[in-house]
C-alpha positions in Angstrom: 34.5 -12.4 -22.9 32.7 -9.9 -25.2 29.6 -9.8 -22.8 31.9 -9.2 -19.9 33.8 -6.4 -21.6 30.4 -4.9 -22.6 29.2 -5.0 -19.1 32.4 -3.4 -17.8 32.1 -0.7 -20.4 28.5 0.0 -19.4 29.4 0.3 -15.7 32.2 2.8 -16.5 29.8 4.8 -18.6 27.1 4.8 -16.0 29.5 5.9 -13.3 30.9 8.7 -15.5 27.5 10.2 -15.9 26.2 10.2 -12.3 24.6 13.6 -12.9 23.5 12.6 -16.4 20.4 11.1 -17.9 19.0 7.9 -16.4 17.7 4.9 -18.2 14.0 4.9 -18.4 12.6 2.9 -15.5 16.0 2.7 -13.6 19.0 0.6 -14.1 18.7 -3.2 -14.2 20.2 -5.5 -11.5 23.9 -5.1 -12.2 26.9 -7.0 -10.8 29.8 -4.6 -10.0 33.0 -6.7 -10.2 36.2 -6.2 -8.2 39.2 -8.2 -7.7 37.5 -10.5 -5.3 36.5 -14.2 -5.0 33.2 -13.4 -3.5 30.1 -11.3 -4.1 27.9 -9.6 -1.5 24.3 -9.7 -2.8 22.0 -6.9 -1.6 18.3 -6.9 -2.2 16.5 -3.6 -2.6 12.7 -3.4 -2.6 10.6 -0.3 -3.0 7.4 0.8 -4.7 8.1 2.5 -8.1 4.7 2.1 -9.7 1.1 2.1 -8.5 -0.5 4.3 -5.8 2.8 4.7 -3.9 4.9 5.3 -7.0 6.0 8.8 -5.7 8.2 7.1 -3.0 10.1 5.2 -5.6 10.4 7.9 -8.2 14.0 8.8 -7.3 15.3 5.4 -6.6 16.9 4.8 -10.0 19.0 7.9 -9.6 20.1 6.8 -6.0 20.9 3.3 -7.2 23.1 4.7 -9.9 25.1 6.8 -7.5 25.4 3.8 -5.2 26.5 1.5 -7.9 29.1 3.9 -9.1 30.5 4.2 -5.5 30.7 0.4 -5.2 32.1 -0.1 -8.7 35.4 -1.3 -7.3 33.9 -3.3 -4.6 33.5 -3.1 -0.8 36.4 -3.7 1.6 35.6 -5.4 4.9 38.3 -6.6 7.3 41.0 -6.1 4.6 39.1 -8.3 2.1 37.5 -6.8 -1.0 34.1 -8.1 -2.2 32.2 -7.4 -5.4 28.7 -6.1 -4.8 25.6 -6.9 -6.6 22.4 -4.9 -5.9 19.2 -6.5 -7.0 16.4 -3.9 -7.0 12.8 -4.7 -7.3 9.5 -2.8 -7.7 6.5 -3.9 -5.6 4.0 -2.1 -7.8 2.5 -0.9 -4.5 1.2 -4.3 -3.7 2.0 -5.9 -0.3 1.6 -9.5 -1.6 4.0 -8.8 -4.4 6.4 -7.3 -1.9 6.3 -10.5 0.1 6.8 -12.6 -3.1 9.7 -10.4 -4.3 11.4 -10.7 -0.9 11.1 -14.6 -1.0 12.4 -14.8 -4.6 15.5 -12.7 -3.6 16.1 -14.8 -0.5 15.5 -18.2 -2.0 16.3 -17.7 -5.7 19.0 -15.1 -5.7 20.7 -15.9 -2.3 20.9 -12.3 -1.1 23.1 -11.6 2.0 21.1 -8.6 3.3 17.8 -6.9 2.4 17.1 -3.2 2.2 13.5 -1.9 1.9 11.7 1.3 2.1 8.4 3.3 1.9 5.3 2.6 3.9 4.1 -0.5 5.8 2.7 -1.9 2.6 6.2 -2.4 1.5 8.5 -2.6 4.5 6.3 -4.9 6.7 5.8 -7.9 4.3 9.5 -7.6 3.2 10.6 -7.6 6.9 8.3 -10.6 7.7 9.8 -12.6 4.9 13.3 -11.9 6.0 12.5 -12.7 9.6 11.0 -16.1 8.7 14.0 -16.9 6.5 16.8 -15.6 8.8 18.1 -12.9 6.5 19.2 -9.5 7.9 16.9 -6.7 6.8 16.9 -2.9 7.3 13.8 -0.9 6.6 12.9 2.8 6.6 10.1 5.3 6.0 7.4 3.6 7.9 6.2 4.9 11.3 8.2 2.6 13.6 5.1 1.7 15.6 3.4 0.5 12.5 6.4 -1.6 11.7 7.1 -2.9 15.3 3.7 -3.3 16.7 1.9 -3.8 13.3 4.0 -7.0 12.8 3.1 -8.5 16.2 5.4 -7.1 18.9 3.7 -6.4 22.2 4.4 -3.3 24.4 6.6 -4.2 27.4 7.5 -7.7 26.0 10.8 -8.7 24.5 11.3 -8.1 20.9 10.2 -11.0 18.7 12.7 -9.9 16.0 16.2 -11.3 15.5 16.9 -10.4 11.9 14.9 -7.3 11.1 15.6 -3.6 12.0 14.0 -0.3 11.3 15.2 3.3 11.4 12.3 5.8 10.9 10.2 8.5 12.5 7.4 7.6 14.9 4.3 9.1 16.6 6.6 11.2 19.0 8.2 12.9 16.0 4.8 13.6 14.6 3.5 15.0 17.8 6.6 17.1 18.5 6.3 18.5 15.0 2.5 19.1 15.0 1.9 20.8 18.3 4.4 23.8 18.2 3.3 24.8 14.7 -0.4 24.4 15.6 0.1 26.6 18.6 1.4 29.3 16.2 -1.9 29.7 14.5 -5.1 30.8 16.4 -7.7 28.0 16.0 -10.6 26.5 18.0 -8.3 23.4 18.6 -10.6 21.0 17.0 -8.8 18.4 14.9 -10.5 16.5 12.1 -8.6 13.2 11.6 -9.0 11.0 8.6 -7.1 7.8 9.3 -7.5 4.8 7.1 -8.1 1.3 8.4 -4.5 0.0 7.6 -1.2 -0.4 9.4 -0.4 3.3 9.2 -3.8 4.6 10.2 -4.4 2.2 13.0 -0.9 2.8 14.6 -1.4 6.6 14.3 -5.0 6.4 15.8 -3.8 4.3 18.8 -0.8 6.4 19.7 -1.2 10.0 18.4 -4.8 10.8 19.3 -4.3 10.3 23.0 -1.3 12.5 22.9 -3.2 15.3 21.1 -6.1 15.1 23.6 -3.7 15.4 26.5 -2.3 18.5 24.8 -5.7 20.1 24.8 -7.1 19.3 21.4 -10.5 18.0 20.7 -10.1 15.2 18.2 -13.0 14.3 15.8 -12.4 10.8 14.5 -15.2 9.4 12.3 -13.4 6.0 12.3 -11.1 4.2 9.9 -12.1 4.1 6.2 -11.0 1.5 3.7 -8.2 2.3 1.2 -9.6 3.2 -2.1 -12.8 4.8 -0.8 -14.4 7.0 -3.4 -17.0 8.9 -1.3 -16.1 10.9 1.8 -19.3 12.8 2.1 -20.1 11.4 5.5 -16.7 12.3 7.0 -16.9 15.7 5.5 -20.3 16.4 6.9 -19.1 15.5 10.3 -16.0 17.7 10.2 -18.2 20.6 8.9 -20.8 20.1 11.8 -18.0 20.1 14.4 -16.3 23.2 12.7 -12.9 21.5 12.8 -10.3 24.1 11.9 -7.4 21.7 11.9 -7.3 18.7 9.5 -4.8 15.8 9.8 -4.6 12.7 7.6 -2.4 9.7 6.8 -3.9 8.3 3.5 -2.7 6.8 0.3 -2.1 9.7 -2.2 -5.0 8.9 -4.5 -7.4 8.8 -1.5 -6.3 12.2 -0.3 -6.8 13.7 -3.7 -10.3 12.3 -3.8 -11.1 13.6 -0.2 -9.6 17.1 -0.7 -11.4 17.7 -4.0 -14.8 16.6 -2.3 -14.1 18.6 0.8 -13.5 21.7 -1.5 -16.7 21.0 -3.5 -18.7 20.6 -0.2 -17.2 23.7 1.5 -15.1 22.1 4.2 -11.8 23.5 3.2 -13.1 27.0 3.6 -13.0 26.6 7.4 -9.6 24.9 7.6 -6.7 26.9 9.0 -4.2 24.1 9.2 -4.1 21.2 6.7 -1.5 18.8 8.0 -0.9 15.9 5.6 1.2 12.7 6.0 2.0 9.8 3.7 0.8 12.0 0.9 1.7 15.5 0.1 5.3 14.4 0.4 6.4 14.8 -3.2 6.1 17.6 -5.8 4.3 15.4 -8.3 1.5 14.7 -5.8 1.0 18.3 -4.8 1.1 19.6 -8.4 -1.6 17.1 -9.3 -4.0 19.0 -6.9 -3.6 22.3 -8.8 -4.3 25.3 -6.6 -5.6 23.0 -3.8 -2.0 22.1 -3.0 -1.0 25.6 -1.9 -0.2 25.9 1.8 -0.5 22.2 2.7 1.7 21.2 5.6 3.7 18.1 5.4 6.3 16.2 7.5 9.8 15.8 5.8 12.0 13.1 6.8 14.6 14.5 4.6 15.2 17.9 2.9 17.9 19.3 0.8 18.6 21.7 3.6 19.6 18.9 6.0 23.2 19.2 7.2 24.1 15.5 6.8 25.9 13.9 3.9 25.8 10.3 2.7 28.4 8.3 4.5 28.6 5.8 1.7 28.8 8.0 -1.4 30.0 11.3 0.2 27.2 13.1 -1.6 25.8 16.2 0.2 22.1 17.0 0.3 22.4 19.9 -2.2 24.5 17.7 -4.5 22.0 14.9 -4.4 19.0 17.2 -5.0 20.7 19.4 -7.8 22.1 16.2 -9.5 18.7 14.6 -9.6 17.1 17.7 -11.1 19.8 18.0 -13.6 19.6 14.3 -14.6 15.8 14.0 -14.8 14.4 17.5 -15.3 12.1 16.8 -12.3 12.0 18.7 -8.9 14.0 17.0 -6.1 12.0 15.1 -3.6 12.6 13.9 -0.1 12.8 10.1 -0.7 16.1 10.7 -2.4 17.8 11.3 0.9 15.8 8.5 2.7 16.8 5.9 0.1 20.4 7.0 0.2 20.4 6.8 3.9 19.2 3.1 3.7 22.3 2.3 1.7 24.4 4.3 4.3 23.1 2.1 7.1 23.1 -1.1 5.3 26.6 -0.9 4.2 27.7 0.5 7.5 26.5 -2.8 9.0 28.3 -4.8 6.4 31.6 -3.0 6.9 31.3 -3.5 10.8 30.4 -7.2 10.6 32.9 -9.9 11.3 31.9 -11.5 7.9 29.5 -9.8 5.5 28.7 -13.2 3.9 27.5 -14.7 7.2 23.9 -13.6 7.9 24.3 -14.0 11.7 27.3 -11.7 11.7 25.5 -9.0 9.8 22.5 -9.2 12.1 24.8 -8.9 15.1 26.4 -5.9 13.6 23.0 -4.3 13.1 22.0 -4.9 16.7 24.9 -2.8 18.0 25.1 -0.3 15.0 25.7 3.4 15.7 26.2 5.4 12.6 25.6 8.5 10.6 23.5 8.8 7.5 22.0 11.2 5.1 18.9 11.6 7.4 21.1 11.9 10.5 22.1 9.6 13.3 21.0 5.9 13.4 21.5 4.0 16.7 20.0 0.6 17.2 21.2 0.4 20.8 19.1 3.1 22.4 15.4 2.2 21.7 12.7 3.2 22.5 12.2 -0.5 21.7 14.7 -3.1 20.4 15.5 -3.2 16.7 14.3 0.4 16.2 16.1 3.8 15.8 13.8 6.9 15.6 14.8 9.5 13.1 14.0 13.2 12.8 11.0 14.8 11.2 10.7 18.5 10.3 7.6 20.3 9.3 7.4 22.0 5.9 4.9 23.8 3.8 4.2 23.9 0.1 4.0 27.4 -1.3 3.3 28.4 -4.8 6.5 29.2 -6.5 7.4 32.7 -7.7 6.6 33.6 -11.3 9.3 32.3 -13.6 10.2 29.4 -11.4 10.9 26.1 -13.1 8.5 24.3 -10.8 5.0 24.9 -9.5 5.7 24.8 -5.8 8.5 25.5 -3.3 8.9 23.5 -0.2 10.0 25.5 2.9 10.9 24.4 6.4 8.7 26.0 9.1 9.6 23.9 12.1 12.8 22.1 13.2 11.9 21.1 16.8 13.2 17.6 16.4 16.6 18.7 15.2 17.7 22.3 15.7 20.6 21.7 13.3 18.1 21.9 10.4 17.5 25.4 9.3 14.1 27.0 9.4 13.6 29.2 6.3 10.0 30.4 6.5 7.0 31.1 8.8 3.9 29.0 8.7 1.0 30.4 6.7 -2.6 29.5 7.4 -4.4 27.5 4.8 -7.2 30.1 5.1 -6.2 33.5 6.5 
């Protein structure tokens, strides 16, 4: 009984300080009890250490808010269930992501899986769930890399019964890139640095043809391996072709290596548009570049200026961003809203299911789910392919903060073509004027 009272005391304390200091490394897996005979077990897998650690940096704070909200349980069909969230860190390792998923499925008996942040995480977790017949929702992976990268074929029925993904795709990148690129005078030559991985190959196959149709000359030296330490050959090619637009989808450490070498070898002097994806997403990564981070363009799948609140917790974007900064002393970052949206969607499916303890019922609820989340609308009934709901992507730019600011860079929205409800608050500035 003393252990139970201690645990209850800890839960009340954690809930009372939702805006306060977080435990180092995040909260442990924690059972939140209610007056119920059954417990819904939810797995949550993301990268919090390793090369992709920026994606998971805010997850402990989001988990704290979610656990506080669910402290009295979840009511489905008039019945109240306790909720246990079992969160795991992949350490940015796809093999570990798969192992963790199987452990949660077979060892912990989870009812539903939630997973986020890049194909290196979401794909192996989704594959494990599909094989085991466990409903799974993933996000923050280009949906083409998730859908086709796992074996689905264009024009054929979906091979997936248990796994779903809501995230941006190539269309959102294209719709974001082209209007802003047209706003700056360039020679329309695009240097692309795409890795030989699920992200890079999906983007190469689907985005390059669209850019070419739009009148851009694309210079693609071919896929490189993650962890490459010397980009001299690619840089020489981009310089020779005089590419004034640069676009890339690398792991964060790889971009830092490339951009520093490109600066040393003189390529960045001719760049007018530096459009970065998969890296350049978070303040910590941009700050690590020093002055080289100024004026980088990035795609944001969530921003504190978004007009959509969390349907699970009721938290608004500004409340989430400000609360995180107050609790951690760190600058807000976009994965906060994305991870919160994953819980919005996952628990919306549980609430709409006939029985949240029956996996087939939860999977059926996902297949027909139409809901709102912190990143906007999620609708698994409208395609463009089964099991997928595309989400919005706005274009932002990192600008050096004004003197006296608490943080090194501000992130401003320069393009809202995929969702006019999101406010634009700045004009794009060329990387080199």
